[in-house]
TORMAR-968905 format. One record per residue (C-alpha): chain; residue number from 1; x, z, y. Coordinates in nm, 4 decimals. Example, Ala and Ser with C-alpha at 12.3 -4.5 7.8 and 13.67 -1.06 7.14 Angstrom:
2
+---+-----+----------+----------+----------+
| c |   k |     east |       up |    north |
+---+-----+----------+----------+----------+
| A |   1 |   1.2300 |   0.7800 |  -0.4500 |
| A |   2 |   1.3670 |   0.7140 |  -0.1060 |
+---+-----+----------+----------+----------+
END
This chain:
202
+---+-----+----------+----------+----------+
| c |   k |     east |       up |    north |
+---+-----+----------+----------+----------+
| A |   1 |   0.0325 |  -0.0388 |  -0.0130 |
| A |   2 |   0.1237 |  -0.1179 |   0.3507 |
| A |   3 |   0.2336 |   0.1954 |   0.6065 |
| A |   4 |  -0.0418 |   0.2398 |   0.8562 |
| A |   5 |   0.2552 |   0.1984 |   1.1064 |
| A |   6 |   0.3787 |  -0.1254 |   0.9707 |
| A |   7 |   0.0450 |  -0.3001 |   1.0231 |
| A |   8 |  -0.0247 |  -0.1473 |   1.3282 |
| A |   9 |   0.3111 |  -0.3123 |   1.4468 |
| A |  10 |   0.2458 |  -0.6679 |   1.2680 |
| A |  11 |  -0.1051 |  -0.6481 |   1.4026 |
| A |  12 |   0.0760 |  -0.5946 |   1.7505 |
| A |  13 |   0.3222 |  -0.8714 |   1.7045 |
| A |  14 |   0.0486 |  -1.1018 |   1.6049 |
| A |  15 |  -0.1847 |  -1.0121 |   1.9322 |
| A |  16 |   0.1689 |  -1.0753 |   2.1177 |
| A |  17 |   0.1814 |  -1.4360 |   1.9885 |
| A |  18 |  -0.1373 |  -1.5391 |   2.0120 |
| A |  19 |  -0.1258 |  -1.4230 |   2.4194 |
| A |  20 |   0.2195 |  -1.6551 |   2.4093 |
| A |  21 |   0.0315 |  -1.9624 |   2.2658 |
| A |  22 |  -0.3124 |  -1.8949 |   2.4701 |
| A |  23 |   0.0013 |  -1.8988 |   2.8099 |
| A |  24 |   0.1849 |  -2.1574 |   2.6489 |
| A |  25 |  -0.1607 |  -2.4213 |   2.6582 |
| A |  26 |  -0.2653 |  -2.3136 |   2.9461 |
| A |  27 |   0.0686 |  -2.4241 |   3.0918 |
| A |  28 |   0.0635 |  -2.7306 |   2.9075 |
| A |  29 |  -0.2589 |  -2.8260 |   3.0287 |
| A |  30 |  -0.1372 |  -2.7802 |   3.3523 |
| A |  31 |   0.2114 |  -2.8726 |   3.4057 |
| A |  32 |   0.2225 |  -3.1009 |   3.1286 |
| A |  33 |   0.4755 |  -3.0475 |   2.8477 |
| A |  34 |   0.7685 |  -3.1887 |   3.0093 |
| A |  35 |   0.7852 |  -2.9809 |   3.2882 |
| A |  36 |   0.6429 |  -2.6626 |   3.1557 |
| A |  37 |   0.9641 |  -2.4079 |   3.1077 |
| A |  38 |   0.9597 |  -2.0686 |   2.8831 |
| A |  39 |   0.9654 |  -1.9048 |   3.2387 |
| A |  40 |   0.6396 |  -2.0343 |   3.3206 |
| A |  41 |   0.4873 |  -1.9178 |   3.0456 |
| A |  42 |   0.6526 |  -1.5839 |   3.0714 |
| A |  43 |   0.5294 |  -1.5282 |   3.4363 |
| A |  44 |   0.1873 |  -1.6307 |   3.3380 |
| A |  45 |   0.1869 |  -1.3403 |   3.0821 |
| A |  46 |   0.3954 |  -1.0848 |   3.3158 |
| A |  47 |   0.6597 |  -1.0716 |   3.0799 |
| A |  48 |   1.0543 |  -1.1237 |   3.0634 |
| A |  49 |   1.1536 |  -1.4592 |   2.8976 |
| A |  50 |   1.3800 |  -1.2555 |   2.6609 |
| A |  51 |   1.0665 |  -1.1357 |   2.5177 |
| A |  52 |   0.9229 |  -1.4730 |   2.4714 |
| A |  53 |   1.2250 |  -1.5513 |   2.2913 |
| A |  54 |   1.1869 |  -1.2640 |   2.0691 |
| A |  55 |   0.8960 |  -1.4272 |   1.8898 |
| A |  56 |   0.9828 |  -1.7852 |   1.9364 |
| A |  57 |   1.3279 |  -1.9726 |   1.9755 |
| A |  58 |   1.2545 |  -2.2065 |   2.1691 |
| A |  59 |   0.9678 |  -2.4046 |   2.3967 |
| A |  60 |   0.9706 |  -2.6751 |   2.0985 |
| A |  61 |   0.9137 |  -2.4013 |   1.8798 |
| A |  62 |   0.6064 |  -2.2860 |   2.0627 |
| A |  63 |   0.4662 |  -2.6404 |   2.0955 |
| A |  64 |   0.4558 |  -2.6283 |   1.7253 |
| A |  65 |   0.2730 |  -2.3865 |   1.7152 |
| A |  66 |  -0.0015 |  -2.4829 |   1.9985 |
| A |  67 |   0.0048 |  -2.8030 |   1.8310 |
| A |  68 |  -0.0645 |  -2.6546 |   1.4542 |
| A |  69 |  -0.3724 |  -2.4387 |   1.6649 |
| A |  70 |  -0.5364 |  -2.7608 |   1.7765 |
| A |  71 |  -0.5177 |  -2.9627 |   1.4245 |
| A |  72 |  -0.6504 |  -2.6369 |   1.2660 |
| A |  73 |  -0.9478 |  -2.6965 |   1.4801 |
| A |  74 |  -0.9006 |  -3.0509 |   1.3420 |
| A |  75 |  -0.8858 |  -2.9877 |   0.9962 |
| A |  76 |  -1.2325 |  -2.7262 |   1.0228 |
| A |  77 |  -1.4407 |  -3.0030 |   1.1423 |
| A |  78 |  -1.2788 |  -3.2099 |   0.8489 |
| A |  79 |  -1.3616 |  -2.9381 |   0.6139 |
| A |  80 |  -1.6794 |  -2.8986 |   0.7137 |
| A |  81 |  -1.7973 |  -3.2433 |   0.6709 |
| A |  82 |  -1.6493 |  -3.2554 |   0.3232 |
| A |  83 |  -1.9036 |  -3.0295 |   0.2228 |
| A |  84 |  -2.1946 |  -3.1741 |   0.3755 |
| A |  85 |  -2.5121 |  -3.1903 |   0.1651 |
| A |  86 |  -2.4798 |  -3.6059 |   0.2133 |
| A |  87 |  -2.3477 |  -3.8776 |  -0.0060 |
| A |  88 |  -1.9845 |  -3.9625 |   0.0174 |
| A |  89 |  -2.0629 |  -4.2842 |   0.2214 |
| A |  90 |  -2.2513 |  -4.0730 |   0.5030 |
| A |  91 |  -1.9601 |  -3.7685 |   0.4587 |
| A |  92 |  -1.7210 |  -4.0211 |   0.5252 |
| A |  93 |  -1.8597 |  -4.1704 |   0.8488 |
| A |  94 |  -1.8991 |  -3.8020 |   1.0092 |
| A |  95 |  -1.5639 |  -3.7135 |   0.9350 |
| A |  96 |  -1.4542 |  -4.0567 |   1.1258 |
| A |  97 |  -1.7006 |  -4.0243 |   1.4135 |
| A |  98 |  -1.6690 |  -3.6435 |   1.4495 |
| A |  99 |  -1.2511 |  -3.6731 |   1.4580 |
| A | 100 |  -1.2656 |  -4.0373 |   1.6799 |
| A | 101 |  -1.4619 |  -3.7435 |   1.9296 |
| A | 102 |  -1.2369 |  -3.5395 |   1.9262 |
| A | 103 |  -0.9336 |  -3.7413 |   2.0022 |
| A | 104 |  -1.1301 |  -3.8992 |   2.3419 |
| A | 105 |  -1.2116 |  -3.5221 |   2.4393 |
| A | 106 |  -0.9373 |  -3.3439 |   2.3467 |
| A | 107 |  -0.6885 |  -3.5634 |   2.3341 |
| A | 108 |  -0.7687 |  -3.8309 |   2.6095 |
| A | 109 |  -0.9662 |  -3.7025 |   2.8273 |
| A | 110 |  -0.7091 |  -3.4055 |   2.9442 |
| A | 111 |  -0.4054 |  -3.6329 |   3.0092 |
| A | 112 |  -0.1547 |  -3.3586 |   2.9745 |
| A | 113 |  -0.2715 |  -3.2395 |   2.6498 |
| A | 114 |  -0.2712 |  -3.6598 |   2.5395 |
| A | 115 |   0.1026 |  -3.5911 |   2.5993 |
| A | 116 |   0.1564 |  -3.2977 |   2.4097 |
| A | 117 |   0.0335 |  -3.4705 |   2.1424 |
| A | 118 |   0.2069 |  -3.7510 |   2.1752 |
| A | 119 |   0.5512 |  -3.5704 |   2.2143 |
| A | 120 |   0.4356 |  -3.4041 |   1.8845 |
| A | 121 |   0.3897 |  -3.7517 |   1.6953 |
| A | 122 |   0.7196 |  -3.9223 |   1.8155 |
| A | 123 |   0.9376 |  -3.6133 |   1.6942 |
| A | 124 |   0.7410 |  -3.6446 |   1.3275 |
| A | 125 |   0.6809 |  -3.2857 |   1.3300 |
| A | 126 |   0.6466 |  -3.1624 |   0.9850 |
| A | 127 |   0.2891 |  -2.9912 |   1.0997 |
| A | 128 |   0.1869 |  -3.3582 |   1.2029 |
| A | 129 |   0.2715 |  -3.4446 |   0.8251 |
| A | 130 |   0.1416 |  -3.1542 |   0.6959 |
| A | 131 |  -0.1778 |  -3.2007 |   0.8097 |
| A | 132 |  -0.1872 |  -3.5538 |   0.7750 |
| A | 133 |  -0.1549 |  -3.4439 |   0.3987 |
| A | 134 |  -0.4353 |  -3.1932 |   0.3980 |
| A | 135 |  -0.7070 |  -3.3955 |   0.5619 |
| A | 136 |  -0.6051 |  -3.7049 |   0.2990 |
| A | 137 |  -0.7144 |  -3.4527 |   0.0359 |
| A | 138 |  -1.0268 |  -3.3957 |   0.2006 |
| A | 139 |  -1.1187 |  -3.7746 |   0.2158 |
| A | 140 |  -1.0262 |  -3.8069 |  -0.1581 |
| A | 141 |  -1.2389 |  -3.5267 |  -0.2697 |
| A | 142 |  -1.5252 |  -3.7432 |  -0.1071 |
| A | 143 |  -1.4295 |  -4.0364 |  -0.2432 |
| A | 144 |  -1.3424 |  -3.8951 |  -0.5738 |
| A | 145 |  -1.7651 |  -3.7530 |  -0.5643 |
| A | 146 |  -1.8537 |  -4.0771 |  -0.4719 |
| A | 147 |  -1.6721 |  -4.2359 |  -0.7826 |
| A | 148 |  -1.7986 |  -3.9979 |  -1.0043 |
| A | 149 |  -2.1745 |  -4.0443 |  -0.8125 |
| A | 150 |  -2.1131 |  -4.4219 |  -0.8572 |
| A | 151 |  -2.1829 |  -4.4562 |  -0.5318 |
| A | 152 |  -1.8033 |  -4.5734 |  -0.5008 |
| A | 153 |  -1.6299 |  -4.8307 |  -0.7754 |
| A | 154 |  -1.3364 |  -4.6177 |  -1.0192 |
| A | 155 |  -1.0567 |  -4.6072 |  -0.8496 |
| A | 156 |  -0.7605 |  -4.3779 |  -0.7879 |
| A | 157 |  -0.9108 |  -4.1409 |  -0.5176 |
| A | 158 |  -0.5659 |  -4.0631 |  -0.3674 |
| A | 159 |  -0.4882 |  -4.3953 |  -0.2723 |
| A | 160 |  -0.7702 |  -4.4839 |  -0.1362 |
| A | 161 |  -0.8034 |  -4.1641 |   0.0734 |
| A | 162 |  -0.4227 |  -4.3391 |   0.2195 |
| A | 163 |  -0.6307 |  -4.6582 |   0.2566 |
| A | 164 |  -0.9057 |  -4.5648 |   0.4095 |
| A | 165 |  -0.7131 |  -4.3397 |   0.6438 |
| A | 166 |  -0.4907 |  -4.6056 |   0.7608 |
| A | 167 |  -0.7804 |  -4.8830 |   0.8159 |
| A | 168 |  -0.9349 |  -4.5992 |   1.0852 |
| A | 169 |  -0.5841 |  -4.5081 |   1.2476 |
| A | 170 |  -0.7000 |  -4.6812 |   1.5527 |
| A | 171 |  -0.9804 |  -4.4687 |   1.5952 |
| A | 172 |  -0.8037 |  -4.1265 |   1.5252 |
| A | 173 |  -0.3928 |  -4.1794 |   1.6315 |
| A | 174 |  -0.4036 |  -4.0815 |   2.0088 |
| A | 175 |  -0.1967 |  -4.3705 |   2.1608 |
| A | 176 |  -0.3847 |  -4.6631 |   1.9815 |
| A | 177 |  -0.7723 |  -4.5024 |   2.0830 |
| A | 178 |  -0.6568 |  -4.4824 |   2.4425 |
| A | 179 |  -0.5448 |  -4.8423 |   2.3886 |
| A | 180 |  -0.8445 |  -4.9693 |   2.2222 |
| A | 181 |  -1.1615 |  -4.7808 |   2.3636 |
| A | 182 |  -1.1782 |  -4.9358 |   2.6542 |
| A | 183 |  -1.1364 |  -5.3380 |   2.4890 |
| A | 184 |  -1.4078 |  -5.5491 |   2.4122 |
| A | 185 |  -1.2321 |  -5.7373 |   2.1360 |
| A | 186 |  -1.1274 |  -5.4127 |   1.9234 |
| A | 187 |  -1.4006 |  -5.3774 |   1.6002 |
| A | 188 |  -1.5894 |  -5.0293 |   1.7126 |
| A | 189 |  -1.5965 |  -4.7009 |   1.5121 |
| A | 190 |  -1.9507 |  -4.8206 |   1.3142 |
| A | 191 |  -1.7603 |  -5.1838 |   1.2096 |
| A | 192 |  -1.4127 |  -5.0086 |   1.1193 |
| A | 193 |  -1.6190 |  -4.7560 |   0.9059 |
| A | 194 |  -1.8656 |  -5.0170 |   0.7625 |
| A | 195 |  -1.6128 |  -5.2731 |   0.6303 |
| A | 196 |  -1.3731 |  -4.9469 |   0.4711 |
| A | 197 |  -1.6851 |  -4.7826 |   0.2935 |
| A | 198 |  -1.7676 |  -5.1123 |   0.1520 |
| A | 199 |  -1.4490 |  -5.1629 |   0.0394 |
| A | 200 |  -1.4685 |  -4.8277 |  -0.1389 |
| A | 201 |  -1.7909 |  -4.9788 |  -0.3617 |
| A | 202 |  -1.6317 |  -5.2784 |  -0.4625 |
+---+-----+----------+----------+----------+
END
């Protein structure tokens, strides 16, 4: 059994980490990731920069943790859609629509947030790859449900999930969404989803 003192110390540590990430998120949204310093984050919290470094080794590490929190919300949406009492086709459609809406509302409408996500993608951080793997797993589960129900053709669900995600990249990748959403010569959300679902049925 963990001694109460150790439990209290860990709780305090987690509270401090949460406060730092909240302050970092505010600073990144206000100044932009590139212009924010660890000193800015410390100033917002009324603590020393040295105190920040007790919990995070660098601004990059703070950035990774903030991105991980944002991606947790994306995963939560995907998890909820995966477990809806709907057909596999409808769950895939809901998944793509919710991810697209989140990308537009969270990552594009707030330009400073967009910058933060793009930096994470360009640096190929493990947190991004881990998130994509978890999303692919959920999509594979939906596709397997569709296969089991006779809704989709028999196939390798994991490969199908990766292909499905690749076909939706212009709806989920922040840079591509930003470039494509106002152009009339690009496939719409419904057109892309309809096309991909038809492919799963063949």
